[in-house]
Jmol script that loads the backbone (N, CA, C; Angstrom):
load data "model"
ATOM      1  N   MET A   1       0.808  -1.173   0.000  1.00  0.00           N
ATOM      2  CA  MET A   1       0.000   0.000   0.000  1.00  0.00           C
ATOM      3  C   MET A   1       0.859   1.246   0.000  1.00  0.00           C
ATOM      4  N   ALA A   2       0.301   2.237  -0.628  1.00  0.00           N
ATOM      5  CA  ALA A   2       1.035   3.485  -0.686  1.00  0.00           C
ATOM      6  C   ALA A   2       0.777   4.279   0.577  1.00  0.00           C
ATOM      7  N   ALA A   3       1.782   4.953   1.002  1.00  0.00           N
ATOM      8  CA  ALA A   3       1.645   5.761   2.209  1.00  0.00           C
ATOM      9  C   ALA A   3       0.805   6.990   1.887  1.00  0.00           C
ATOM     10  N   LYS A   4      -0.024   7.379   2.847  1.00  0.00           N
ATOM     11  CA  LYS A   4      -0.856   8.563   2.650  1.00  0.00           C
ATOM     12  C   LYS A   4       0.013   9.805   2.681  1.00  0.00           C
ATOM     13  N   LYS A   5      -0.267  10.671   1.729  1.00  0.00           N
ATOM     14  CA  LYS A   5       0.475  11.924   1.675  1.00  0.00           C
ATOM     15  C   LYS A   5      -0.220  12.937   2.563  1.00  0.00           C
ATOM     16  N   LYS A   6       0.581  13.687   3.249  1.00  0.00           N
ATOM     17  CA  LYS A   6       0.032  14.741   4.091  1.00  0.00           C
ATOM     18  C   LYS A   6      -0.341  15.924   3.198  1.00  0.00           C
ATOM     19  N   PRO A   7      -1.483  16.562   3.491  1.00  0.00           N
ATOM     20  CA  PRO A   7      -1.822  17.749   2.704  1.00  0.00           C
ATOM     21  C   PRO A   7      -0.788  18.845   2.942  1.00  0.00           C
ATOM     22  N   LEU A   8      -0.426  19.494   1.890  1.00  0.00           N
ATOM     23  CA  LEU A   8       0.590  20.534   1.990  1.00  0.00           C
ATOM     24  C   LEU A   8       0.030  21.825   2.572  1.00  0.00           C
ATOM     25  N   GLY A   9      -1.251  21.878   2.715  1.00  0.00           N
ATOM     26  CA  GLY A   9      -1.874  23.088   3.248  1.00  0.00           C
ATOM     27  C   GLY A   9      -2.465  23.887   2.096  1.00  0.00           C
ATOM     28  N   ILE A  10      -3.147  24.895   2.468  1.00  0.00           N
ATOM     29  CA  ILE A  10      -3.805  25.725   1.462  1.00  0.00           C
ATOM     30  C   ILE A  10      -2.775  26.712   0.918  1.00  0.00           C
ATOM     31  N   VAL A  11      -2.630  26.688  -0.347  1.00  0.00           N
ATOM     32  CA  VAL A  11      -1.714  27.616  -1.001  1.00  0.00           C
ATOM     33  C   VAL A  11      -2.563  28.750  -1.557  1.00  0.00           C
ATOM     34  N   LYS A  12      -2.292  29.927  -1.070  1.00  0.00           N
ATOM     35  CA  LYS A  12      -3.047  31.081  -1.550  1.00  0.00           C
ATOM     36  C   LYS A  12      -2.423  31.578  -2.841  1.00  0.00           C
ATOM     37  N   LYS A  13      -3.294  31.702  -3.803  1.00  0.00           N
ATOM     38  CA  LYS A  13      -2.836  32.259  -5.061  1.00  0.00           C
ATOM     39  C   LYS A  13      -2.971  33.767  -4.975  1.00  0.00           C
ATOM     40  N   LYS A  14      -1.971  34.428  -5.462  1.00  0.00           N
ATOM     41  CA  LYS A  14      -2.054  35.884  -5.496  1.00  0.00           C
ATOM     42  C   LYS A  14      -3.011  36.261  -6.606  1.00  0.00           C
ATOM     43  N   ALA A  15      -3.934  37.112  -6.244  1.00  0.00           N
ATOM     44  CA  ALA A  15      -4.911  37.555  -7.239  1.00  0.00           C
ATOM     45  C   ALA A  15      -4.193  38.412  -8.263  1.00  0.00           C
ATOM     46  N   ALA A  16      -4.331  38.025  -9.481  1.00  0.00           N
ATOM     47  CA  ALA A  16      -3.709  38.795 -10.547  1.00  0.00           C
ATOM     48  C   ALA A  16      -4.495  40.094 -10.713  1.00  0.00           C
ATOM     49  N   LYS A  17      -3.780  41.169 -10.720  1.00  0.00           N
ATOM     50  CA  LYS A  17      -4.458  42.455 -10.888  1.00  0.00           C
ATOM     51  C   LYS A  17      -4.966  42.550 -12.309  1.00  0.00           C
ATOM     52  N   LYS A  18      -6.239  42.846 -12.400  1.00  0.00           N
ATOM     53  CA  LYS A  18      -6.817  43.054 -13.717  1.00  0.00           C
ATOM     54  C   LYS A  18      -6.394  44.425 -14.195  1.00  0.00           C
ATOM     55  N   PRO A  19      -5.998  44.527 -15.437  1.00  0.00           N
ATOM     56  CA  PRO A  19      -5.677  45.868 -15.930  1.00  0.00           C
ATOM     57  C   PRO A  19      -6.952  46.694 -15.963  1.00  0.00           C
ATOM     58  N   PRO A  20      -6.848  47.970 -15.608  1.00  0.00           N
ATOM     59  CA  PRO A  20      -8.058  48.795 -15.628  1.00  0.00           C
ATOM     60  C   PRO A  20      -8.635  48.830 -17.041  1.00  0.00           C
ATOM     61  N   GLU A  21      -9.955  48.828 -17.098  1.00  0.00           N
ATOM     62  CA  GLU A  21     -10.605  48.804 -18.399  1.00  0.00           C
ATOM     63  C   GLU A  21     -10.285  50.060 -19.197  1.00  0.00           C
ATOM     64  N   THR A  22     -10.196  51.170 -18.502  1.00  0.00           N
ATOM     65  CA  THR A  22      -9.810  52.404 -19.171  1.00  0.00           C
ATOM     66  C   THR A  22      -8.720  53.063 -18.348  1.00  0.00           C
ATOM     67  N   SER A  23      -7.767  53.612 -19.023  1.00  0.00           N
ATOM     68  CA  SER A  23      -6.702  54.300 -18.304  1.00  0.00           C
ATOM     69  C   SER A  23      -7.241  55.637 -17.797  1.00  0.00           C
ATOM     70  N   SER A  24      -6.482  56.253 -16.945  1.00  0.00           N
ATOM     71  CA  SER A  24      -6.941  57.525 -16.390  1.00  0.00           C
ATOM     72  C   SER A  24      -7.031  58.590 -17.482  1.00  0.00           C
ATOM     73  N   LEU A  25      -6.145  58.527 -18.471  1.00  0.00           N
ATOM     74  CA  LEU A  25      -6.211  59.488 -19.571  1.00  0.00           C
ATOM     75  C   LEU A  25      -7.465  59.273 -20.407  1.00  0.00           C
ATOM     76  N   GLU A  26      -7.795  58.020 -20.689  1.00  0.00           N
ATOM     77  CA  GLU A  26      -9.005  57.727 -21.453  1.00  0.00           C
ATOM     78  C   GLU A  26     -10.243  58.152 -20.684  1.00  0.00           C
ATOM     79  N   LEU A  27     -10.240  57.916 -19.375  1.00  0.00           N
ATOM     80  CA  LEU A  27     -11.364  58.334 -18.537  1.00  0.00           C
ATOM     81  C   LEU A  27     -11.499  59.853 -18.566  1.00  0.00           C
ATOM     82  N   HIS A  28     -10.369  60.551 -18.474  1.00  0.00           N
ATOM     83  CA  HIS A  28     -10.380  62.014 -18.529  1.00  0.00           C
ATOM     84  C   HIS A  28     -10.944  62.483 -19.873  1.00  0.00           C
ATOM     85  N   GLU A  29     -10.542  61.845 -20.954  1.00  0.00           N
ATOM     86  CA  GLU A  29     -11.045  62.220 -22.280  1.00  0.00           C
ATOM     87  C   GLU A  29     -12.553  62.013 -22.379  1.00  0.00           C
ATOM     88  N   GLN A  30     -13.054  60.923 -21.800  1.00  0.00           N
ATOM     89  CA  GLN A  30     -14.494  60.655 -21.839  1.00  0.00           C
ATOM     90  C   GLN A  30     -15.260  61.713 -21.054  1.00  0.00           C
ATOM     91  N   ILE A  31     -14.758  62.063 -19.881  1.00  0.00           N
ATOM     92  CA  ILE A  31     -15.422  63.064 -19.050  1.00  0.00           C
ATOM     93  C   ILE A  31     -15.424  64.417 -19.751  1.00  0.00           C
ATOM     94  N   CYS A  32     -14.291  64.777 -20.349  1.00  0.00           N
ATOM     95  CA  CYS A  32     -14.211  66.060 -21.055  1.00  0.00           C
ATOM     96  C   CYS A  32     -15.126  66.080 -22.269  1.00  0.00           C
ATOM     97  N   ALA A  33     -15.250  64.957 -22.947  1.00  0.00           N
ATOM     98  CA  ALA A  33     -16.143  64.891 -24.106  1.00  0.00           C
ATOM     99  C   ALA A  33     -17.580  65.167 -23.677  1.00  0.00           C
ATOM    100  N   ILE A  34     -17.975  64.606 -22.534  1.00  0.00           N
ATOM    101  CA  ILE A  34     -19.327  64.838 -22.018  1.00  0.00           C
ATOM    102  C   ILE A  34     -19.491  66.306 -21.639  1.00  0.00           C
ATOM    103  N   ARG A  35     -18.469  66.875 -20.983  1.00  0.00           N
ATOM    104  CA  ARG A  35     -18.541  68.280 -20.586  1.00  0.00           C
ATOM    105  C   ARG A  35     -18.680  69.185 -21.813  1.00  0.00           C
ATOM    106  N   TYR A  36     -17.849  68.942 -22.821  1.00  0.00           N
ATOM    107  CA  TYR A  36     -17.895  69.785 -24.018  1.00  0.00           C
ATOM    108  C   TYR A  36     -19.216  69.632 -24.757  1.00  0.00           C
ATOM    109  N   GLU A  37     -19.776  68.440 -24.725  1.00  0.00           N
ATOM    110  CA  GLU A  37     -21.086  68.225 -25.351  1.00  0.00           C
ATOM    111  C   GLU A  37     -22.153  69.055 -24.639  1.00  0.00           C
ATOM    112  N   ASN A  38     -22.105  69.064 -23.314  1.00  0.00           N
ATOM    113  CA  ASN A  38     -23.063  69.863 -22.543  1.00  0.00           C
ATOM    114  C   ASN A  38     -22.858  71.357 -22.768  1.00  0.00           C
ATOM    115  N   ILE A  39     -21.596  71.786 -22.868  1.00  0.00           N
ATOM    116  CA  ILE A  39     -21.314  73.192 -23.140  1.00  0.00           C
ATOM    117  C   ILE A  39     -21.868  73.582 -24.502  1.00  0.00           C
ATOM    118  N   GLU A  40     -21.679  72.705 -25.481  1.00  0.00           N
ATOM    119  CA  GLU A  40     -22.179  72.970 -26.832  1.00  0.00           C
ATOM    120  C   GLU A  40     -23.700  73.102 -26.829  1.00  0.00           C
ATOM    121  N   LYS A  41     -24.390  72.236 -26.078  1.00  0.00           N
ATOM    122  CA  LYS A  41     -25.854  72.321 -25.986  1.00  0.00           C
ATOM    123  C   LYS A  41     -26.278  73.643 -25.365  1.00  0.00           C
ATOM    124  N   ARG A  42     -25.572  74.067 -24.315  1.00  0.00           N
ATOM    125  CA  ARG A  42     -25.920  75.321 -23.658  1.00  0.00           C
ATOM    126  C   ARG A  42     -25.687  76.509 -24.582  1.00  0.00           C
ATOM    127  N   LEU A  43     -24.609  76.468 -25.357  1.00  0.00           N
ATOM    128  CA  LEU A  43     -24.348  77.550 -26.303  1.00  0.00           C
ATOM    129  C   LEU A  43     -25.423  77.614 -27.373  1.00  0.00           C
ATOM    130  N   GLU A  44     -25.866  76.453 -27.849  1.00  0.00           N
ATOM    131  CA  GLU A  44     -26.917  76.433 -28.865  1.00  0.00           C
ATOM    132  C   GLU A  44     -28.228  76.987 -28.315  1.00  0.00           C
ATOM    133  N   SER A  45     -28.581  76.616 -27.089  1.00  0.00           N
ATOM    134  CA  SER A  45     -29.825  77.128 -26.511  1.00  0.00           C
ATOM    135  C   SER A  45     -29.710  78.625 -26.245  1.00  0.00           C
ATOM    136  N   GLY A  46     -28.525  79.085 -25.843  1.00  0.00           N
ATOM    137  CA  GLY A  46     -28.312  80.516 -25.631  1.00  0.00           C
ATOM    138  C   GLY A  46     -28.384  81.276 -26.936  1.00  0.00           C
ATOM    139  N   SER A  47     -27.890  80.674 -27.999  1.00  0.00           N
ATOM    140  CA  SER A  47     -27.944  81.309 -29.317  1.00  0.00           C
ATOM    141  C   SER A  47     -29.389  81.491 -29.757  1.00  0.00           C
ATOM    142  N   ALA A  48     -30.216  80.488 -29.541  1.00  0.00           N
ATOM    143  CA  ALA A  48     -31.635  80.588 -29.901  1.00  0.00           C
ATOM    144  C   ALA A  48     -32.315  81.687 -29.080  1.00  0.00           C
ATOM    145  N   ARG A  49     -31.933  81.795 -27.818  1.00  0.00           N
ATOM    146  CA  ARG A  49     -32.518  82.822 -26.963  1.00  0.00           C
ATOM    147  C   ARG A  49     -32.117  84.215 -27.454  1.00  0.00           C
ATOM    148  N   PHE A  50     -30.867  84.390 -27.862  1.00  0.00           N
ATOM    149  CA  PHE A  50     -30.425  85.688 -28.367  1.00  0.00           C
ATOM    150  C   PHE A  50     -31.088  86.032 -29.689  1.00  0.00           C
ATOM    151  N   ILE A  51     -31.368  85.041 -30.509  1.00  0.00           N
ATOM    152  CA  ILE A  51     -32.073  85.305 -31.762  1.00  0.00           C
ATOM    153  C   ILE A  51     -33.471  85.849 -31.468  1.00  0.00           C
ATOM    154  N   ARG A  52     -34.150  85.272 -30.482  1.00  0.00           N
ATOM    155  CA  ARG A  52     -35.476  85.779 -30.102  1.00  0.00           C
ATOM    156  C   ARG A  52     -35.376  87.194 -29.553  1.00  0.00           C
ATOM    157  N   MET A  53     -34.363  87.455 -28.731  1.00  0.00           N
ATOM    158  CA  MET A  53     -34.192  88.801 -28.182  1.00  0.00           C
ATOM    159  C   MET A  53     -33.891  89.800 -29.292  1.00  0.00           C
ATOM    160  N   GLU A  54     -33.065  89.395 -30.246  1.00  0.00           N
ATOM    161  CA  GLU A  54     -32.733  90.272 -31.362  1.00  0.00           C
ATOM    162  C   GLU A  54     -33.986  90.609 -32.174  1.00  0.00           C
ATOM    163  N   ALA A  55     -34.843  89.624 -32.394  1.00  0.00           N
ATOM    164  CA  ALA A  55     -36.080  89.854 -33.147  1.00  0.00           C
ATOM    165  C   ALA A  55     -36.989  90.819 -32.401  1.00  0.00           C
ATOM    166  N   SER A  56     -37.066  90.677 -31.080  1.00  0.00           N
ATOM    167  CA  SER A  56     -37.923  91.590 -30.326  1.00  0.00           C
ATOM    168  C   SER A  56     -37.352  93.009 -30.321  1.00  0.00           C
ATOM    169  N   ILE A  57     -36.037  93.158 -30.341  1.00  0.00           N
ATOM    170  CA  ILE A  57     -35.427  94.487 -30.407  1.00  0.00           C
ATOM    171  C   ILE A  57     -35.732  95.137 -31.754  1.00  0.00           C
ATOM    172  N   TYR A  58     -35.618  94.343 -32.832  1.00  0.00           N
ATOM    173  CA  TYR A  58     -35.960  94.889 -34.152  1.00  0.00           C
ATOM    174  C   TYR A  58     -37.431  95.300 -34.206  1.00  0.00           C
ATOM    175  N   GLY A  59     -38.288  94.519 -33.577  1.00  0.00           N
ATOM    176  CA  GLY A  59     -39.706  94.885 -33.509  1.00  0.00           C
ATOM    177  C   GLY A  59     -39.906  96.175 -32.738  1.00  0.00           C
ATOM    178  N   LEU A  60     -39.148  96.347 -31.682  1.00  0.00           N
ATOM    179  CA  LEU A  60     -39.222  97.575 -30.895  1.00  0.00           C
ATOM    180  C   LEU A  60     -38.744  98.769 -31.719  1.00  0.00           C
ATOM    181  N   TYR A  61     -37.668  98.584 -32.481  1.00  0.00           N
ATOM    182  CA  TYR A  61     -37.209  99.659 -33.372  1.00  0.00           C
ATOM    183  C   TYR A  61     -38.303 100.043 -34.358  1.00  0.00           C
ATOM    184  N   ALA A  62     -38.942  99.048 -34.945  1.00  0.00           N
ATOM    185  CA  ALA A  62     -40.019  99.319 -35.909  1.00  0.00           C
ATOM    186  C   ALA A  62     -41.167 100.070 -35.241  1.00  0.00           C
ATOM    187  N   ALA A  63     -41.497  99.691 -34.011  1.00  0.00           N
ATOM    188  CA  ALA A  63     -42.579 100.369 -33.291  1.00  0.00           C
ATOM    189  C   ALA A  63     -42.215 101.819 -32.999  1.00  0.00           C
ATOM    190  N   ILE A  64     -40.987 102.069 -32.591  1.00  0.00           N
ATOM    191  CA  ILE A  64     -40.548 103.439 -32.281  1.00  0.00           C
ATOM    192  C   ILE A  64     -40.589 104.305 -33.536  1.00  0.00           C
ATOM    193  N   ILE A  65     -40.042 103.762 -34.630  1.00  0.00           N
ATOM    194  CA  ILE A  65     -40.036 104.524 -35.883  1.00  0.00           C
ATOM    195  C   ILE A  65     -41.469 104.750 -36.373  1.00  0.00           C
ATOM    196  N   GLY A  66     -42.305 103.714 -36.258  1.00  0.00           N
ATOM    197  CA  GLY A  66     -43.704 103.849 -36.671  1.00  0.00           C
ATOM    198  C   GLY A  66     -44.436 104.886 -35.854  1.00  0.00           C
ATOM    199  N   LEU A  67     -44.235 104.909 -34.552  1.00  0.00           N
ATOM    200  CA  LEU A  67     -44.892 105.907 -33.706  1.00  0.00           C
ATOM    201  C   LEU A  67     -44.356 107.314 -33.993  1.00  0.00           C
ATOM    202  N   TYR A  68     -43.068 107.414 -34.289  1.00  0.00           N
ATOM    203  CA  TYR A  68     -42.495 108.721 -34.655  1.00  0.00           C
ATOM    204  C   TYR A  68     -43.137 109.243 -35.924  1.00  0.00           C
ATOM    205  N   LEU A  69     -43.249 108.371 -36.941  1.00  0.00           N
ATOM    206  CA  LEU A  69     -43.865 108.784 -38.199  1.00  0.00           C
ATOM    207  C   LEU A  69     -45.354 109.099 -38.017  1.00  0.00           C
ATOM    208  N   LEU A  70     -46.023 108.327 -37.160  1.00  0.00           N
ATOM    209  CA  LEU A  70     -47.443 108.593 -36.897  1.00  0.00           C
ATOM    210  C   LEU A  70     -47.613 109.951 -36.216  1.00  0.00           C
ATOM    211  N   GLU A  71     -46.712 110.278 -35.321  1.00  0.00           N
ATOM    212  CA  GLU A  71     -46.770 111.577 -34.632  1.00  0.00           C
ATOM    213  C   GLU A  71     -46.558 112.713 -35.633  1.00  0.00           C
ATOM    214  N   LYS A  72     -45.655 112.517 -36.574  1.00  0.00           N
ATOM    215  CA  LYS A  72     -45.381 113.564 -37.552  1.00  0.00           C
ATOM    216  C   LYS A  72     -46.594 113.778 -38.478  1.00  0.00           C
ATOM    217  N   LEU A  73     -47.334 112.710 -38.770  1.00  0.00           N
ATOM    218  CA  LEU A  73     -48.495 112.813 -39.638  1.00  0.00           C
ATOM    219  C   LEU A  73     -49.670 113.483 -38.934  1.00  0.00           C
ATOM    220  N   ILE A  74     -49.773 113.356 -37.657  1.00  0.00           N
ATOM    221  CA  ILE A  74     -50.903 113.918 -36.917  1.00  0.00           C
ATOM    222  C   ILE A  74     -50.617 115.311 -36.557  1.00  0.00           C
TER     223      ILE A  74
END
end "model"
wireframe off; spacefill off
backbone 0.3
color backbone group
């Protein structure tokens, strides 16, 4: 008969470090891309708001000139 072998004990394996899925530079680029996208959206909405304000100013100019001409006619 073969002699029983003694268990050598539990051998702990060192956990292999998984490489990060994204490097810190790639993560920074992703965050900045999101920020710039949001900035671009805000600029576009601000541009639309200024176009409306510009139109109302032109309307006000027309009203002032129209009232001036109406006053001159009366």
